[in-house]
All heavy atoms as an XYZ file, in Angstrom:
636
protein
N      93.987     93.380    167.086
C      92.759     93.673    166.374
C      92.998     93.406    164.888
O      93.914     93.947    164.293
C      92.379     95.140    166.619
C      91.113     95.561    165.944
S      90.515     97.183    166.454
C      89.638     96.763    167.935
N      92.176     92.550    164.313
C      92.358     92.216    162.907
C      91.575     93.176    162.006
O      90.847     94.039    162.477
C      91.977     90.752    162.642
C      90.510     90.472    162.877
O      89.647     91.324    162.640
N      90.207     89.265    163.338
N      91.735     92.992    160.723
C      91.114     93.898    159.739
C      89.585     93.889    159.856
O      88.949     94.923    159.718
C      91.561     93.473    158.340
C      91.063     94.344    157.209
C      91.868     95.576    157.075
N      91.501     96.333    155.889
C      92.260     97.240    155.344
N      93.436     97.519    155.846
N      91.863     97.908    154.297
N      89.004     92.727    160.105
C      87.548     92.639    160.249
C      87.062     93.445    161.451
O      86.024     94.110    161.377
C      87.091     91.189    160.387
C      87.249     90.402    159.091
O      87.292     91.014    158.002
O      87.322     89.157    159.165
N      87.810     93.380    162.554
C      87.454     94.159    163.746
C      87.558     95.659    163.464
O      86.706     96.439    163.897
C      88.360     93.804    164.930
C      88.163     92.376    165.417
O      87.069     91.821    165.222
O      89.124     91.826    165.979
N      88.613     96.050    162.755
C      88.781     97.460    162.389
C      87.634     97.924    161.493
O      87.093     99.013    161.671
C      90.106     97.685    161.666
C      91.368     97.604    162.500
C      92.593     97.757    161.597
C      91.376     98.664    163.573
N      87.266     97.089    160.530
C      86.181     97.458    159.624
C      84.872     97.614    160.385
O      84.122     98.564    160.161
C      86.034     96.425    158.499
C      84.970     96.784    157.506
C      85.144     97.851    156.642
C      83.795     96.063    157.437
C      84.158     98.201    155.720
C      82.807     96.402    156.532
C      82.984     97.466    155.673
N      84.597     96.706    161.314
C      83.371     96.799    162.123
C      83.370     98.093    162.930
O      82.341     98.789    163.019
C      83.256     95.579    163.045
C      82.090     95.621    163.996
C      80.764     95.548    163.270
C      79.625     95.465    164.272
N      78.480     96.272    163.914
N      84.508     98.450    163.520
C      84.613     99.711    164.267
C      84.371    100.901    163.343
O      83.712    101.875    163.726
C      85.986     99.814    164.940
N      84.874    100.822    162.109
C      84.685    101.899    161.138
C      83.218    102.008    160.734
O      82.674    103.111    160.641
C      85.568    101.641    159.917
C      85.559    102.736    158.905
S      86.447    104.184    159.493
C      86.424    105.181    158.030
N      82.578    100.882    160.510
C      81.152    100.887    160.165
C      80.348    101.530    161.291
O      79.507    102.398    161.057
C      80.642     99.453    159.872
C      79.122     99.422    159.773
C      81.273     98.908    158.600
N      80.626    101.116    162.519
C      79.915    101.675    163.677
C      80.128    103.184    163.784
O      79.184    103.939    164.018
C      80.366    100.994    164.972
C      79.913     99.541    165.060
O      79.027     99.132    164.279
O      80.459     98.816    165.911
N      81.365    103.623    163.604
C      81.669    105.051    163.702
C      80.979    105.831    162.582
O      80.426    106.907    162.821
C      83.181    105.273    163.661
N      80.993    105.295    161.380
C      80.366    105.993    160.250
C      78.856    106.089    160.417
O      78.268    107.136    160.128
C      80.698    105.293    158.938
S      82.393    105.530    158.378
N      78.233    105.018    160.882
C      76.781    105.076    161.056
C      76.411    106.058    162.154
O      75.442    106.800    162.025
C      76.178    103.692    161.345
O      76.783    103.131    162.508
C      76.375    102.750    160.166
N      77.211    106.085    163.210
C      76.937    106.986    164.334
C      77.204    108.450    163.974
O      76.384    109.325    164.233
C      77.805    106.576    165.521
C      77.629    107.429    166.748
C      78.566    106.999    167.860
O      78.645    105.783    168.135
O      79.219    107.871    168.436
N      78.338    108.721    163.366
C      78.758    110.109    163.113
C      78.168    110.666    161.824
O      77.730    111.813    161.784
C      80.297    110.200    163.098
C      80.830    109.904    164.492
C      80.769    111.570    162.616
C      82.307    109.631    164.551
N      78.148    109.848    160.785
C      77.702    110.335    159.481
C      76.230    110.066    159.206
O      75.659    110.595    158.262
C      78.550    109.711    158.368
C      80.063    109.902    158.484
C      80.780    109.156    157.374
C      80.417    111.381    158.477
N      75.634    109.191    160.010
C      74.226    108.876    159.822
C      73.939    108.077    158.566
O      72.839    108.142    158.031
N      74.914    107.312    158.100
C      74.728    106.483    156.910
C      74.349    105.069    157.327
O      74.547    104.676    158.481
C      76.007    106.454    156.029
C      76.333    107.835    155.505
C      77.185    105.863    156.790
N      73.813    104.304    156.398
C      73.476    102.918    156.695
C      74.746    102.069    156.703
O      75.751    102.437    156.082
C      72.503    102.369    155.652
O      73.156    102.205    154.413
N      74.674    100.938    157.376
C      75.820    100.030    157.411
C      76.201     99.579    156.011
O      77.375     99.409    155.699
C      75.519     98.821    158.295
C      75.466     99.132    159.762
C      75.273     97.897    160.623
O      75.317     96.758    160.086
O      75.078     98.066    161.834
N      75.203     99.386    155.157
C      75.457     98.922    153.790
C      76.247     99.938    152.967
O      76.920     99.569    152.007
C      74.147     98.616    153.075
C      73.418     97.427    153.681
O      74.074     96.600    154.344
O      72.191     97.328    153.485
N      76.152    101.214    153.324
C      76.869    102.249    152.579
C      78.361    102.239    152.865
O      79.158    102.726    152.062
C      76.292    103.631    152.909
N      78.748    101.676    153.994
C      80.152    101.686    154.410
C      80.825    100.431    153.862
O      80.734     99.351    154.429
C      80.286    101.762    155.946
C      81.756    101.901    156.333
C      79.466    102.899    156.511
N      81.495    100.615    152.743
C      82.242     99.536    152.100
C      83.708     99.945    152.043
O      84.021    101.134    152.174
C      81.738     99.291    150.662
O      82.017    100.454    149.877
C      80.249     98.972    150.638
N      84.608     98.997    151.849
C      86.027     99.366    151.771
C      86.325    100.415    150.706
O      87.191    101.267    150.888
C      86.724     98.042    151.458
C      85.826     97.014    152.076
C      84.424     97.546    151.844
N      85.603    100.376    149.598
C      85.851    101.309    148.499
C      85.080    102.619    148.622
O      85.244    103.502    147.774
C      85.507    100.656    147.161
C      86.421     99.481    146.846
O      87.599     99.513    147.264
O      85.961     98.528    146.195
N      84.252    102.752    149.641
C      83.452    103.973    149.791
C      84.366    105.181    150.000
O      85.281    105.154    150.831
C      82.494    103.840    150.970
N      84.114    106.230    149.227
C      84.858    107.481    149.352
C      84.182    108.303    150.446
O      82.971    108.556    150.379
C      84.890    108.244    148.007
C      85.635    109.558    148.150
C      85.543    107.376    146.931
N      84.965    108.689    151.438
C      84.404    109.340    152.618
C      83.612    110.596    152.275
O      82.489    110.778    152.751
C      85.513    109.659    153.620
C      86.253    108.434    154.167
C      87.501    108.851    154.917
C      85.344    107.611    155.051
N      84.179    111.467    151.464
C      83.509    112.738    151.143
C      82.364    112.559    150.155
O      81.297    113.129    150.334
C      84.504    113.757    150.607
C      85.449    114.282    151.669
C      86.316    115.406    151.103
N      87.274    115.885    152.071
C      87.056    116.882    152.912
N      85.900    117.485    152.922
N      87.989    117.259    153.765
N      82.576    111.785    149.119
C      81.563    111.666    148.079
C      80.484    110.640    148.421
O      79.305    110.947    148.405
C      82.201    111.320    146.721
C      82.926    112.487    146.082
C      84.344    112.677    146.618
O      84.889    111.744    147.228
O      84.908    113.772    146.427
N      80.887    109.414    148.717
C      79.912    108.343    148.947
C      79.220    108.443    150.301
O      78.048    108.087    150.433
C      80.582    106.975    148.818
C      81.153    106.736    147.431
O      80.602    107.285    146.451
O      82.153    106.008    147.321
N      79.956    108.895    151.316
C      79.389    108.957    152.663
C      79.053    110.387    153.088
O      78.638    110.612    154.221
C      80.354    108.310    153.662
C      80.729    106.849    153.352
C      81.686    106.300    154.400
C      79.496    105.975    153.237
N      79.249    111.335    152.187
C      78.892    112.747    152.416
C      79.529    113.348    153.668
O      78.902    114.145    154.377
C      77.376    112.912    152.473
C      76.725    112.535    151.168
O      77.187    112.924    150.106
N      75.665    111.758    151.241
N      80.762    112.991    153.942
C      81.473    113.521    155.108
C      82.121    114.856    154.760
O      82.759    114.994    153.720
C      82.544    112.536    155.571
N      81.928    115.846    155.633
C      82.634    117.115    155.457
C      83.868    117.106    156.361
O      84.141    116.110    157.036
C      81.719    118.315    155.736
C      81.172    118.347    157.155
O      81.798    117.749    158.076
O      80.126    118.989    157.366
N      84.616    118.186    156.388
C      85.874    118.205    157.145
C      85.648    118.008    158.642
O      86.436    117.331    159.307
C      86.646    119.489    156.878
O      85.868    120.620    157.195
N      84.573    118.550    159.187
C      84.267    118.347    160.608
C      83.918    116.886    160.880
O      84.372    116.294    161.867
C      83.128    119.257    161.050
C      82.723    119.152    162.517
C      83.895    119.455    163.435
C      81.557    120.086    162.808
N      83.128    116.289    159.986
C      82.794    114.869    160.119
C      84.051    114.008    160.112
O      84.182    113.057    160.891
C      81.893    114.406    158.969
C      80.510    115.017    158.996
O      79.995    115.317    160.087
O      79.935    115.187    157.896
N      84.978    114.338    159.219
C      86.209    113.551    159.122
C      87.045    113.656    160.394
O      87.634    112.674    160.845
C      87.016    113.977    157.898
C      86.357    113.685    156.548
C      87.196    114.257    155.415
C      86.131    112.197    156.359
N      87.079    114.837    160.983
C      87.815    115.011    162.241
C      87.159    114.192    163.347
O      87.847    113.528    164.133
C      87.863    116.489    162.619
N      85.831    114.231    163.406
C      85.112    113.438    164.420
C      85.314    111.948    164.188
O      85.488    111.183    165.136
C      83.624    113.764    164.379
C      83.271    115.126    164.922
C      81.761    115.370    164.900
O      81.012    114.471    165.312
O      81.373    116.452    164.458
N      85.309    111.541    162.938
C      85.515    110.141    162.600
C      86.913    109.685    163.007
O      87.082    108.592    163.563
C      85.298    109.949    161.098
C      85.206    108.537    160.571
C      84.083    107.765    161.232
C      85.014    108.559    159.067
N      87.910    110.512    162.771
C      89.284    110.184    163.158
C      89.387    110.013    164.670
O      89.970    109.033    165.151
C      90.241    111.272    162.677
N      88.805    110.943    165.421
C      88.856    110.846    166.890
C      88.110    109.611    167.386
O      88.570    108.916    168.299
C      88.284    112.107    167.527
C      89.169    113.317    167.352
S      88.579    114.782    168.240
C      87.089    115.155    167.343
N      86.976    109.321    166.768
C      86.195    108.155    167.181
C      86.960    106.867    166.929
O      86.974    105.960    167.776
C      84.862    108.132    166.433
N      87.618    106.779    165.781
C      88.379    105.571    165.490
C      89.574    105.430    166.416
O      89.884    104.328    166.863
C      88.821    105.565    164.023
C      87.692    105.284    163.045
S      86.863    103.697    163.333
C      88.174    102.539    162.914
N      90.229    106.520    166.728
C      91.344    106.454    167.684
C      90.845    105.950    169.029
O      91.491    105.098    169.655
C      91.994    107.826    167.834
C      92.834    108.230    166.649
C      93.457    109.606    166.800
O      92.860    110.481    167.471
O      94.559    109.797    166.253
N      89.708    106.444    169.478
C      89.150    106.005    170.763
C      88.725    104.542    170.727
O      88.989    103.790    171.666
C      87.941    106.866    171.149
C      88.317    108.275    171.543
O      89.513    108.531    171.814
O      87.411    109.137    171.561
N      88.064    104.139    169.668
C      87.554    102.771    169.571
C      88.672    101.737    169.463
O      88.556    100.637    169.973
C      86.627    102.626    168.363
C      85.317    103.361    168.537
C      84.566    103.463    167.214
N      83.518    104.444    167.314
C      82.233    104.160    167.398
N      81.828    102.915    167.370
N      81.341    105.125    167.491
N      89.744    102.126    168.777
C      90.823    101.173    168.509
C      91.974    101.326    169.497
O      92.727    100.400    169.735
C      91.310    101.336    167.041
C      92.455    100.411    166.735
C      90.158    101.106    166.082
N      92.096    102.508    170.086
C      93.171    102.727    171.051
C      94.501    103.056    170.408
O      95.548    102.628    170.888
N      94.457    103.786    169.296
C      95.688    104.211    168.632
C      95.729    105.726    168.561
O      94.722    106.399    168.748
C      95.807    103.646    167.193
C      95.864    102.149    167.197
C      94.708    104.156    166.300
N      96.904    106.234    168.273
C      97.074    107.654    168.050
C      97.672    107.837    166.660
O      98.741    107.303    166.366
C      98.000    108.254    169.108
O      98.176    109.628    168.877
N      96.938    108.544    165.813
C      97.368    108.776    164.442
C      97.472    110.285    164.241
O      96.552    111.016    164.612
C      96.368    108.174    163.434
C      96.798    108.447    162.003
C      96.199    106.674    163.669
N      98.577    110.765    163.678
C      98.707    112.208    163.443
C      97.552    112.748    162.594
O      97.129    112.110    161.631
C     100.038    112.335    162.702
C     100.786    111.074    163.015
C      99.749    110.016    163.221
N      97.052    113.915    162.964
C      95.934    114.530    162.239
C      96.234    114.691    160.759
O      95.357    114.486    159.911
C      95.597    115.901    162.834
C      95.002    115.803    164.227
O      94.488    114.716    164.582
O      95.057    116.810    164.953
N      97.458    115.064    160.431
C      97.827    115.264    159.033
C      97.687    113.973    158.225
O      97.346    114.004    157.050
C      99.254    115.807    158.912
C      99.405    117.216    159.428
C      98.514    118.210    158.681
O      98.321    118.116    157.481
N      97.963    119.164    159.407
N      97.942    112.838    158.858
C      97.828    111.557    158.156
C      96.368    111.265    157.818
O      96.060    110.783    156.722
C      98.416    110.439    159.010
N      95.469    111.562    158.754
C      94.050    111.341    158.489
C      93.547    112.234    157.355
O      92.644    111.861    156.630
C      93.211    111.598    159.743
C      92.983    110.383    160.588
C      93.470    110.331    161.880
C      92.266    109.290    160.109
C      93.252    109.217    162.675
C      92.044    108.167    160.892
C      92.544    108.135    162.176
N      94.133    113.391    157.210
C      93.682    114.316    156.166
C      94.000    113.807    154.761
O      93.416    114.268    153.788
C      94.296    115.697    156.375
C      93.741    116.393    157.597
C      94.370    117.748    157.804
C      93.800    118.394    159.072
N      94.390    119.700    159.338
N      94.909    112.844    154.656
C      95.313    112.334    153.339
C      94.473    111.150    152.861
O      94.527    110.802    151.690
C      96.783    111.941    153.359
C      97.722    113.126    153.472
C      99.161    112.727    153.249
N      99.664    111.779    154.228
C     100.326    112.117    155.335
N     100.569    113.382    155.595
N     100.755    111.195    156.169
N      93.714    110.519    153.746
C      92.938    109.347    153.325
C      91.644    109.786    152.647
O      91.073    110.820    152.983
C      92.636    108.396    154.508
C      93.915    107.853    155.101
C      91.786    109.062    155.571
N      91.214    108.996    151.683
C      89.991    109.340    150.964
C      88.919    108.251    151.043
O      87.745    108.547    150.892
C      90.279    109.631    149.475
O      90.884    108.485    148.884
C      91.188    110.840    149.325
N      89.332    107.010    151.280
C      88.364    105.910    151.318
C      88.389    105.215    152.683
O      89.298    105.411    153.488
C      88.679    104.853    150.250
O      89.934    104.218    150.573
C      88.735    105.441    148.853
N      87.388    104.390    152.888
C      87.329    103.585    154.107
C      88.552    102.680    154.182
O      89.202    102.572    155.224
C      86.018    102.765    154.148
C      86.050    101.724    155.257
C      84.810    103.693    154.311
N      88.900    102.039    153.084
C      90.047    101.132    153.057
C      91.355    101.847    153.404
O      92.175    101.325    154.166
C      90.156    100.467    151.685
O      91.209     99.542    151.669
N      91.550    103.048    152.864
C      92.759    103.817    153.181
C      92.793    104.182    154.663
O      93.865    104.193    155.274
C      92.819    105.085    152.339
C      93.133    104.843    150.884
C      93.058    106.107    150.048
O      92.812    107.206    150.592
O      93.240    105.993    148.819
N      91.631    104.458    155.237
C      91.562    104.770    156.663
C      91.980    103.558    157.483
O      92.759    103.673    158.436
C      90.134    105.212    157.055
O      89.749    106.309    156.229
C      90.073    105.611    158.512
N      91.491    102.391    157.098
C      91.854    101.165    157.808
C      93.346    100.874    157.662
O      94.004    100.468    158.631
C      91.026     99.988    157.295
C      89.515    100.101    157.478
C      88.822     98.883    156.885
C      89.136    100.304    158.925
N      93.893    101.082    156.462
C      95.334    100.890    156.240
C      96.138    101.790    157.176
O      97.119    101.348    157.789
C      95.726    101.216    154.800
C      95.179    100.224    153.784
O      94.766     99.107    154.180
O      95.151    100.579    152.586
N      95.723    103.034    157.274
C      96.423    103.998    158.126
C      96.391    103.565    159.591
O      97.409    103.596    160.277
C      95.794    105.385    157.969
C      96.375    106.490    158.835
C      97.832    106.763    158.475
C      95.547    107.758    158.698
N      95.241    103.146    160.045
C      95.120    102.717    161.444
C      95.970    101.477    161.687
O      96.656    101.382    162.707
C      93.646    102.480    161.804
C      92.903    103.824    161.801
C      93.514    101.790    163.158
C      91.406    103.705    161.887
N      95.957    100.541    160.748
C      96.778     99.330    160.899
C      98.258     99.670    161.038
O      98.978     99.017    161.789
C      96.575     98.389    159.713
C      95.298     97.610    159.774
C      95.141     96.646    158.608
O      95.528     96.989    157.470
O      94.621     95.547    158.858
N      98.702    100.691    160.340
C     100.105    101.105    160.422
C     100.484    101.604    161.807
O     101.649    101.580    162.177
C     100.397    102.207    159.401
C     100.328    101.759    157.970
C     100.405    102.936    157.006
O     100.676    104.061    157.387
N     100.135    102.671    155.739
N      99.504    102.056    162.564
C      99.771    102.622    163.882
C      99.438    101.692    165.039
O      99.574    102.071    166.202
C      99.040    103.964    164.033
C      99.641    105.045    163.189
N      99.322    105.191    161.849
C     100.553    105.980    163.460
C     100.020    106.195    161.358
N     100.781    106.684    162.310
N      98.991    100.478    164.733
C      98.737     99.497    165.784
C     100.065     98.986    166.342
O     101.015     98.770    165.595
C      97.935     98.322    165.241
C      96.483     98.559    164.843
C      95.913     97.299    164.199
C      95.646     98.967    166.045
N     100.100     98.784    167.621
C     101.273     98.168    168.231
C     101.174     96.655    168.007
O     100.087     96.139    167.759
C     101.348     98.464    169.737
O     100.223     97.850    170.374
C     101.364     99.960    170.010
N     102.272     95.929    168.132
C     102.201     94.475    167.957
C     101.177     93.814    168.883
O     100.517     92.855    168.506
C     103.620     94.005    168.277
C     104.465     95.185    167.918
C     103.648     96.391    168.288
N     101.006     94.337    170.082
C     100.038     93.760    171.018
C      98.601     94.003    170.556
O      97.709     93.235    170.909
C     100.237     94.361    172.404
N      98.369     95.060    169.782
C      97.019     95.361    169.310
C      96.636     94.615    168.052
O      95.467     94.481    167.754
C      96.886     96.878    169.020
C      96.943     97.730    170.254
C      97.000     99.195    169.873
O      97.810     99.615    169.053
N      96.123     99.979    170.489
N      97.632     94.167    167.292
C      97.309     93.505    166.022
C      97.166     92.014    166.168
O      97.157     91.464    167.180
C      98.352     93.825    164.966
O      99.657     93.677    165.430
């Protein structure tokens, strides 16, 4: 799965869970401020991305990301060679 595929999955998850428009989900968008995500939203977003991409990322790692781009970086770090 390449970066574009990951970004599309993130856009889909954000629009579904956060109720934001696709245009609002940019690499630089701050999850809490720009996309109005609270802690429950972030947990749901993390689970949704794990399901959509097929990776397992420690919960503590997701708690450290602040932007869409950082979330994608984190997921990329946990992809197996067969997934990337």
